[in-house]
VEXVEX-93244 format. One record per residue (C-alpha): x, y, z; residue in one letter. Coordinates in steps of 0.02 Angstrom, whole numbers, padded with zeros to 5 digits, always signed. Layout:
BEGIN
XYZA;...
//
This chain:
BEGIN
+05676+05627+04152M;+05501+05646+04076N;+05444+05809+03996L;+05268+05875+03962L;+05250+06020+03838I;+05099+06134+03862V;+05077+06263+03722E;+04918+06320+03636D;+05003+06365+03472E;+05008+06204+03370L;+05158+06248+03264R;+05264+06298+03412L;+05207+06146+03510R;+05261+06029+03371N;+05423+06122+03347S;+05466+06108+03532L;+05429+05922+03529A;+05517+05875+03367N;+05658+05998+03333N;+05751+05987+03499I;+05857+05828+03522P;+05779+05780+03689W;+05822+05594+03680E;+06007+05629+03658E;+06005+05711+03831H;+05901+05579+03920G;+05738+05677+03911I;+05579+05588+03855E;+05431+05692+03793V;+05282+05601+03870V;+05144+05714+03808G;+05087+05872+03720L;+04944+05981+03781A;+04858+06131+03707G;+04794+06204+03871N;+04794+06182+04059G;+04646+06063+04065Q;+04727+05944+03941E;+04889+05954+04040A;+04802+05905+04202L;+04732+05748+04121A;+04903+05700+04053I;+04987+05730+04221V;+04868+05607+04303E;+04920+05471+04180R;+05102+05509+04138K;+05171+05591+04297R;+05300+05702+04208P;+05454+05765+04300D;+05468+05931+04206I;+05336+06041+04122M;+05375+06169+03987L;+05222+06283+03975L;+05154+06446+03908D;+05075+06576+04022V;+04926+06631+03919Q;+04817+06487+03858M;+04629+06466+03835P;+04529+06388+03977G;+04666+06375+04107M;+04824+06481+04095D;+04998+06422+04142G;+05009+06501+04315L;+04839+06431+04365T;+04898+06260+04307L;+05055+06275+04414V;+04954+06327+04568R;+04832+06183+04541T;+04970+06055+04531L;+05065+06128+04678R;+04910+06104+04786Q;+04911+05917+04752K;+05019+05820+04875Q;+05083+05695+04747E;+05146+05830+04625T;+05192+05968+04745R;+05368+05911+04783I;+05448+05822+04635F;+05400+05922+04480M;+05489+06065+04394K;+05403+06203+04293F;+05481+06309+04156I;+05379+06456+04089I;+05394+06502+03904L;+05304+06668+03886S;+05286+06813+03768G;+05260+06936+03913H;+05416+07033+03959D;+05337+07087+04122N;+05424+07086+04290F;+05259+07056+04379G;+05225+06899+04278F;+05399+06832+04311A;+05390+06875+04497Q;+05223+06788+04514S;+05288+06635+04423A;+05442+06621+04533M;+05332+06637+04688A;+05235+06485+04627Q;+05395+06383+04621G;+05434+06400+04435V;+05617+06357+04398S;+05645+06469+04246R;+05551+06607+04154Y;+05599+06611+03970L;+05542+06743+03846L;+05482+06702+03671K;+05558+06680+03549P;+05684+06580+03653A;+05814+06481+03557G;+05810+06292+03554E;+05976+06281+03647K;+05915+06401+03782E;+05757+06296+03806I;+05856+06133+03810L;+05980+06203+03936D;+05839+06263+04048A;+05759+06090+04048V;+05926+06004+04083L;+05961+06122+04229V;+05787+06088+04299A;+05818+05901+04282G;+05982+05915+04377E;+05897+06016+04514E;+05763+05882+04527L;+05894+05745+04543R;+05979+05837+04686R;+05813+05862+04774E;+05775+05677+04758L;+05944+05633+04832E;+05914+05750+04977E;+05741+05678+05005W;+05815+05504+05018Q;+05920+05562+05164K;+05774+05630+05260Q;+05709+05552+05419A;+05543+05506+05339A;+05627+05382+05223L;+05730+05312+05365Q;+05572+05287+05466E;+05490+05194+05323K;+05645+05086+05308W;+05637+05041+05492R;+05452+05000+05477E;+05484+04880+05334H;+05648+04810+05401L;+05573+04654+05486P;+05486+04606+05325L;+05644+04634+05223L;+05746+04533+05347Q;+05618+04393+05338N;+05635+04387+05149G;+05825+04389+05165F;+05825+04237+05281F;+05707+04140+05168Q;+05813+04173+05014R;+05972+04132+05109W;+05899+03966+05165A;+05849+03930+04984D;+06028+03959+04925G;+05985+04118+04832G;+06144+04218+04875Y;+06325+04204+04825S;+06446+04227+04974P;+06492+04409+04933P;+06311+04455+04899E;+06256+04370+05060L;+06371+04476+05168L;+06324+04635+05074R;+06138+04603+05091R;+06160+04561+05276A;+06240+04731+05306R;+06099+04815+05210D;+05971+04735+05326Y;+06067+04767+05489N;+06110+04583+05511I;+06279+04546+05588E;+06372+04409+05493L;+06555+04371+05468S;+06629+04270+05325A;+06697+04135+05442D;+06538+04117+05548A;+06479+03943+05600R;+06293+03907+05597L;+06163+03789+05664A;+05980+03789+05609A;+05816+03739+05690A;+05636+03738+05627V;+05495+03757+05754V;+05312+03720+05719D;+05149+03726+05814L;+05091+03551+05859D;+04921+03501+05787P;+04777+03484+05906L;+04733+03305+05956P;+04642+03223+05811G;+04694+03355+05683D;+04828+03253+05599G;+04962+03333+05492E;+04942+03374+05308G;+04754+03344+05300D;+04710+03528+05286G;+04648+03541+05466A;+04699+03696+05561G;+04654+03813+05703R;+04593+03991+05700D;+04729+04057+05815D;+04874+03976+05723E;+04941+04138+05643P;+04934+04229+05810L;+05022+04086+05900L;+05158+04078+05767A;+05187+04266+05780F;+05190+04258+05970S;+05317+04118+05966L;+05428+04220+05849Q;+05420+04368+05970C;+05465+04255+06117M;+05611+04181+06020A;+05680+04354+05984R;+05668+04398+06170D;+05741+04236+06236M;+05869+04206+06097L;+05924+04384+06058P;+06020+04438+05904E;+06156+04420+05846P;+06175+04250+05931A;+06012+04193+05850C;+05901+04261+05712Y;+05717+04215+05706A;+05616+04218+05546S;+05453+04149+05478G;+05464+04033+05328D;+05349+04003+05179M;+05256+03865+05270E;+05218+03966+05426G;+05351+03881+05531K;+05483+03972+05633L;+05660+03967+05565L;+05799+03994+05692L;+05978+04027+05634I;+06108+04012+05772F;+06276+04100+05752L;+06404+04000+05850L;+06575+04048+05918P;+06704+03984+05794S;+06810+03905+05931Q;+06665+03810+06013E;+06662+03620+05998D;+06526+03564+05877E;+06445+03441+05997R;+06444+03568+06138E;+06370+03698+06023A;+06228+03584+05967L;+06192+03533+06148L;+06180+03718+06194R;+06063+03750+06046V;+05954+03603+06099G;+05946+03667+06278A;+05894+03841+06218S;+05755+03764+06114L;+05691+03657+06259V;+05682+03814+06365R;+05592+03911+06225L;+05462+03774+06200L;+05433+03760+06388S;+05401+03946+06407H;+05290+03948+06253A;+05186+03807+06326K;+05163+03903+06488E;+05125+04072+06410V;+05034+04026+06249L;+04945+03871+06315K;+04998+03775+06160A;+05136+03651+06122T;+05271+03665+05989F;+05402+03546+05921S;+05572+03585+05848A;+05691+03498+05729G;+05877+03535+05742V;+06015+03505+05614C;+06140+03368+05654G;+06297+03470+05625R;+06363+03647+05609T;+06407+03729+05444G;+06469+03884+05356S;+06365+04027+05287L;+06350+03937+05119E;+06282+03781+05205E;+06126+03856+05282L;+06014+03772+05152G;+06070+03593+05193P;+06064+03632+05380L;+05884+03693+05366V;+05842+03537+05263L;+05910+03428+05404E;+05807+03525+05532A;+05648+03501+05428R;+05679+03315+05413R;+05709+03303+05600A;+05545+03396+05634L;+05449+03269+05530R;+05502+03134+05653E;+05376+03198+05783R;+05258+03077+05697M;+05364+02943+05781V;+05418+03026+05944Y;+05262+03128+05979G;+05239+03315+06005T;+05308+03446+06125D;+05486+03390+06089I;+05655+03448+06019V;+05718+03321+05892I;+05898+03318+05830P;+05933+03261+05652Y;+06001+03085+05633R;+06060+02997+05475E;+05943+02852+05437Q;+06045+02738+05327G;+06081+02764+05143R;+05957+02871+05052A;+05946+02909+04868N;+06056+03064+04861K;+05978+03112+04696A;+05812+03143+04782M;+05882+03276+04898E;+05823+03450+04851A;+05950+03556+04759Q;+05868+03729+04772P;+06016+03823+04698N;+06027+03713+04544L;+05838+03701+04524E;+05822+03891+04527K;+05968+03911+04408M;+05888+03787+04287L;+05718+03874+04297E;+05789+04048+04267I;+05900+03987+04125A;+05753+03904+04037L;+05639+04054+04062E;+05771+04165+03981T;+05816+04035+03847A;+05998+04033+03909D;+06041+03860+03847E;+06221+03864+03911E;+06172+03902+04091K;+06029+03777+04082A;+06153+03641+04034M;+06266+03691+04178Q;+06122+03673+04300A;+06068+03507+04224L;+06246+03442+04236T;+06250+03490+04420G;+06086+03401+04453L;+06149+03249+04358W;+06310+03242+04459E;+06215+03267+04623A;+06091+03130+04580G;+06108+03012+04434L;+06297+03018+04445G;+06285+02936+04618Q;+06144+02813+04582A;+06197+02630+04600V;+06040+02540+04542S;+05912+02550+04403A;+05777+02590+04530E;+05874+02741+04593E;+05902+02800+04415V;+05716+02788+04373H;+05666+02873+04535E;+05788+03014+04501T;+05726+03035+04322V;+05550+03055+04392L;+05618+03194+04501Y;+05701+03282+04353L;+05553+03258+04237S;+05439+03334+04369S;+05551+03488+04369L;+05532+03505+04181F;+05343+03479+04189V;+05324+03611+04325R;+05431+03736+04229M;+05337+03708+04065I;+05163+03716+04143Q;+05210+03871+04242K;+05220+03962+04074Q;+05047+03900+04025G;+05111+03779+03891W;+05075+03594+03868S;+05217+03472+03892V;+05176+03378+03731R;+05179+03542+03633Q;+05354+03583+03695V;+05444+03414+03696V;+05353+03338+03546E;+05427+03165+03508G;+05504+03145+03681D;+05334+03140+03769M;+05338+02950+03790E;+05489+02962+03906Q;+05391+03078+04020F;+05252+02950+04029L;+05362+02794+04043H;+05534+02829+04117V;+05578+02644+04107R;+05595+02665+03920L;+05764+02744+03960L;+05875+02593+03969G;+06048+02666+03997T;+06130+02817+04079R;+06185+02879+03908E;+06007+02867+03841E;+05942+02956+03995T;+06069+03097+03978W;+06027+03116+03794G;+05842+03133+03834W;+05875+03262+03970L;+05987+03369+03859T;+05862+03360+03715R;+05725+03417+03832T;+05827+03567+03893V;+05864+03618+03713K;+05682+03598+03660K;+05618+03704+03804I;+05748+03841+03768A;+05705+03838+03582A;+05519+03847+03620F;+05546+03998+03734V;+05645+04087+03597R;+05510+04048+03469K;+05370+04111+03583E;+05465+04270+03624R;+05501+04305+03440S;+05319+04273+03392T;+05257+04390+03527T;+05379+04528+03477S;+05335+04511+03293N;+05150+04522+03330Q;+05173+04681+03432V;+05279+04763+03297V;+05155+04711+03161K;+05016+04793+03262A;+05119+04953+03277I;+05155+04957+03090L;+04970+04930+03054A;+04923+05079+03164I;+05051+05190+03075V;+04988+05138+02902D;+04804+05159+02947Q;+04826+05326+03034E;+04964+05406+02931I;+04850+05557+02907D;+04854+05593+03094R;+04982+05654+03220D;+05056+05486+03274I;+05161+05478+03432T;+05240+05334+03525L;+05138+05374+03680H;+04975+05371+03583M;+05018+05199+03512V;+05075+05137+03684A;+04912+05194+03764D;+04814+05112+03623R;+04903+04946+03653M;+04902+04962+03845Y;+05090+04943+03862V;+05231+05049+03932N;+05300+05174+03806S;+05482+05143+03854S;+05462+04957+03826Y;+05374+04988+03660L;+05513+05105+03603S;+05650+04979+03641R;+05554+04833+03565L;+05518+04930+03404F;+05699+04983+03382K;+05761+04808+03422Q;+05647+04730+03291E;+05657+04862+03153T;+05828+04941+03183G;+05761+05120+03188V;+05675+05226+03321P;+05486+05240+03312F;+05488+05427+03276S;+05612+05403+03134T;+05505+05267+03057Y;+05347+05374+03066V;+05438+05522+02988L;+05505+05412+02847E;+05332+05342+02809R;+05253+05516+02810K;+05387+05591+02699M;+05383+05446+02576E;+05195+05459+02560K;+05201+05649+02543A;+05331+05632+02405K;+05222+05505+02315S;+05068+05618+02326I;+05163+05768+02258L;+05242+05670+02115Q;+05070+05607+02066E;+05008+05785+02047G;+04936+05819+02218G;+04937+05991+02295K;+05053+06038+02436V;+04904+06069+02551Y;+04833+05897+02511D;+05000+05811+02539A;+05018+05896+02709A;+04842+05849+02762R;+04856+05667+02704L;+05012+05637+02809V;+04946+05720+02967G;+05011+05900+02957Y;+04880+06035+02983R;+05007+06176+02972D;+05068+06185+02790V;+05217+06297+02831S;+05275+06176+02966Y;+05252+06031+02844F;+05357+06125+02716T;+05496+06150+02843K;+05498+05966+02891V;+05488+05909+02709F;+05633+06019+02656R;+05739+05962+02803K;+05706+05781+02756Y;+05719+05785+02565W;+05828+05939+02540G;+05697+06022+02427V;+05530+06107+02458T;+05365+06018+02419P;+05339+06138+02273G;+05508+06092+02199E;+05470+05907+02220M;+05301+05932+02136K;+05376+06018+01985S;
//
């Protein structure tokens, strides 16, 4: 939960912010304001969950601030207000409660009483959020977005992005009926190009998106769920996933799928005045095999270049192909994620899988070299995606990227691949460390240059245009201490040095950013165990 403190008295404001152990209770102080106008500006940027505020303040008082925020739609519902006032007046309290204030505390309230009030308000807010999630408005938004969410689910499923347990769980989340023992068939349907367009030359038609959407709607009407699920894919084609009875003969099932597609294309031709072609997988498979089934359907669809358009084409094996060149989306994604996170162990696991799926089955030098081109292209794409140059990352192994025939044996090839994985992972770690060090150095420079000011994490985060939570974790990770602790140590060390060199207490307080000498004295004594005057003498 995020807390904004609004108090016109500087000493009390600082005391509320620094003397109560907010972080230990999951509360983050996101800002301090001296009046209502300052608070409004902070609310726009920080969106606090809870506000602890005084009633009487210059410019805009606390109750006016509450009314102003309550009138705004975005802050009216999910924000809690706690009044900290010196007025023991029933009318004030009654007015505050009427505005939706959670608690009305009288000064001087104890730190524990204030902390407890904030924690209670936070718990109330959590309960309200839980209730809100159950409301019909959220359910309606879910239903509105469900087709898009389902579409993303089917795409990721086809790409091999789910483990079996996660697949079934996600399916239930998106109202998709699947069973662990389901049998599948897949088809990919595409709008035929107009005569003379050709495929892959960038030519298109203005009504293509509308026709593709209309076909998807027709498919859902003619091939209703759960027997068939229709989804658009990344290329604008229609992906159809058929759920087949487990006891049905495979050949009979595929014949039935083919007949359904012929009927769909015929109706689409009559209604939409356009022709479509479909590719169908050559076998049935389990839930985990959707990716290969879709790959077969795509390959079958490409054969319309031979057989013509307005046709349903079943997949057929076409002799021995280089198995290494078949896409391995699961392993490719695993390798990419592992390299991006510098997880060398997982990267080697993915590389080993790609090796066994490809180079491990190659029977000729030509197949080895062709497969190495495939793997090297993966590395190049992953490196350039980060904005780096290949030569910068792989250094002395660049020649192998340019001339794969330099790799004369399988052992030499494997050695080059493993070195490349290790170099990419090492480069990622180096870049990450450099970036973190630069950020922390910039923070330390700000603290040193502005030690005579009130330095807060949120001020530094705003200055560097980063999220304060991220900055807090990064600083503690790199230095071993929280940001506020580091700032306090630097201020107290400098104050001690100033006093020991003969400086006055007032000067020491001013030079380390404390305008209130008595508050500085309190902080100094708490830190060093002696007063500034005793340290000076």
